[in-house]
C-alpha positions in Angstrom: 8.2 -1.1 18.5 12.2 -1.1 17.2 11.0 -4.5 15.7 8.0 -2.8 13.6 10.3 -0.3 11.7 12.7 -2.9 11.2 10.1 -5.6 9.9 8.3 -2.4 7.8 11.7 -1.2 6.3 12.3 -4.8 5.1 9.1 -5.4 3.8 9.5 -1.7 2.1 12.4 -2.9 0.3 11.0 -6.4 -1.1 7.2 -4.8 -2.0 6.5 -5.3 -5.9 5.6 -2.4 -8.0 2.2 -3.6 -9.9 0.3 -1.3 -12.2 -2.3 0.3 -11.2 -0.9 1.7 -8.3 0.6 4.8 -9.5 4.3 3.2 -10.0 4.6 3.3 -6.2 5.5 0.6 -4.2 2.3 -1.4 -2.8 3.5 -1.2 1.0 3.1 2.8 0.5 -0.4 2.3 -0.6 -1.8 0.4 1.9 -1.5 2.0 5.9 0.7 5.2 7.6 2.9 5.1 10.4 2.5 8.3 11.9 4.7 10.4 14.7 1.8 10.9 16.3 1.8 7.5 17.6 -1.1 6.2 15.4 -1.8 3.8 11.9 -3.7 5.2 9.3 -5.3 2.7 7.3 -6.1 4.1 3.8 -9.2 2.4 2.8 -10.0 6.1 0.7 -7.6 4.9 -1.5 -7.2 1.7 -1.8 -11.3 1.7 -2.8 -10.6 2.7 -6.4 -8.1 -0.2 -7.1 -8.9 -3.7 -7.7 -9.1 -5.9 -5.7 -10.6 -3.4 -2.9 -12.8 -1.3 -5.0 -15.3 -4.2 -4.1 -17.3 -3.5 -0.7 -16.8 -6.5 0.8 -13.3 -7.1 0.2 -12.9 -3.8 2.2 -15.6 -5.3 4.9 -13.3 -8.5 5.0 -10.1 -6.0 5.8 -12.0 -4.3 7.9 -12.9 -7.1 10.1 -9.0 -8.7 10.0 -8.1 -5.8 11.3 -10.7 -5.3 14.0 -10.1 -9.1 15.2 -6.7 -8.1 16.4 -7.2 -6.6 20.4 -6.8 -3.0 20.5 -8.2 -2.0 17.5 -11.8 -0.8 16.5 -12.2 0.5 13.5 -15.8 1.5 12.4 -17.4 0.2 9.7 -18.6 3.6 8.5 -14.7 4.4 7.6 -14.4 1.7 5.0 -13.6 4.5 2.3 -11.9 6.8 4.5 -8.7 6.5 7.1 -9.4 5.5 9.8 -6.5 4.6 12.0 -5.6 3.2 15.8 -3.0 3.8 18.4 -0.2 2.0 17.9 0.2 0.7 20.8 -1.9 -2.2 20.0 0.4 -3.4 18.3 2.1 -4.7 21.8 0.0 -6.6 23.5 0.9 -10.2 22.6 1.0 -11.4 18.9 -0.8 -8.1 17.6 2.4 -7.0 15.8 2.7 -10.7 13.9 -1.0 -10.6 13.4 -1.3 -7.1 11.8 1.4 -8.5 9.5 -0.2 -11.2 8.2 -2.8 -8.7 7.2 -0.4 -6.8 5.4 1.2 -9.8 3.7 -3.1 -11.0 3.0 -3.6 -7.3 1.5 -0.8 -7.7 -1.0 -1.3 -11.3 -2.2 -4.9 -9.9 -2.8 -3.6 -7.5 -5.4 -1.5 -9.6 -6.7 -3.8 -12.1 -7.0 -6.6 -9.2 -9.0 -3.6 -8.5 -11.2 -3.0 -12.0 -13.3 
């Protein structure tokens, strides 16, 4: 888990500010890590911002997340803040896969701003 914290710290410092995201870094708006041991995906907050204002894009994100072993988020939650246990990221290459998804999300947001 120390690796996750260090990686997120670096990513947070490197993240850009994009118009339409309330002058907050993108990373702050994508998910939260809670001391209870859960990661909450912020579909609720990105659903009104391009490109995730498109339901099919949120479904794509959901599909990518659910492809990670140990993560099973219901489609009915793509407008809410579903969560999964951080323990899921301890397995195999799950942390790397999760970070790739986060990079993909940031890339999609950046492309939508062009």
